[in-house]
C-alpha positions in Angstrom: 0.5 5.0 -20.1 -1.7 2.4 -18.4 -2.2 0.2 -21.5 1.6 0.2 -22.2 2.3 -0.7 -18.6 -0.2 -3.5 -18.7 1.3 -4.9 -22.0 4.7 -5.1 -20.3 3.2 -7.0 -17.4 1.0 -9.3 -19.6 4.0 -10.4 -21.7 7.0 -10.8 -19.4 8.8 -13.2 -21.7 9.2 -10.4 -24.2 10.9 -8.2 -21.7 14.2 -8.6 -19.9 14.4 -8.4 -16.2 16.9 -5.6 -15.4 18.1 -5.5 -11.8 17.8 -2.1 -10.3 20.8 -0.9 -8.4 20.0 2.8 -8.5 17.8 3.9 -5.6 16.6 6.9 -7.5 15.5 4.9 -10.5 13.7 2.4 -8.2 11.8 5.3 -6.6 10.8 6.6 -10.1 9.4 3.2 -11.0 7.4 3.0 -7.7 6.1 6.5 -8.4 5.0 5.5 -11.8 3.2 2.5 -10.4 1.6 4.7 -7.8 0.3 7.1 -10.5 -1.2 4.2 -12.5 -2.9 2.8 -9.4 -4.3 6.2 -8.5 -5.7 6.6 -12.0 -7.3 3.2 -11.6 -8.9 4.1 -8.3 -10.2 7.4 -9.6 -11.8 5.8 -12.6 -14.5 4.1 -10.5 
């Protein structure tokens, strides 16, 4: 999951920016980011 998320961040020109109008979807993305950051913290 982490490498896929990093690839999306590293190459923003290859990905469209999609405005989020759904609060539930926004919370899901924030939760996903939180999981990735927790994994990063736990890896040290």
